[in-house]
C-alpha positions as CSV (number, residue, x, y, z in Angstrom):
1,M,0.0,0.0,0.0
2,S,2.7,2.4,1.0
3,G,4.7,1.7,-2.2
4,T,1.6,2.1,-4.4
5,L,0.8,5.5,-2.8
6,A,4.4,6.7,-3.2
7,H,4.4,5.6,-6.8
8,G,1.1,7.4,-7.5
9,Q,2.4,10.6,-5.9
10,D,5.6,10.4,-8.0
11,A,3.6,10.0,-11.2
12,T,1.3,12.9,-10.2
13,A,4.3,15.1,-9.4
14,Q,5.8,14.3,-12.8
15,A,2.6,15.0,-14.6
16,V,2.2,18.3,-12.8
17,T,5.8,19.3,-13.5
18,R,5.3,18.5,-17.2
19,L,2.1,20.5,-17.4
20,D,3.8,23.4,-15.6
21,Q,6.7,23.3,-18.1
22,K,4.3,23.1,-21.0
23,E,2.6,26.3,-19.8
């Protein structure tokens, strides 16, 4: 569970960073 949550947060952070860079 802990690992899955961490993985999800990392993926979300990457997506947010990518969107921020695109803007």
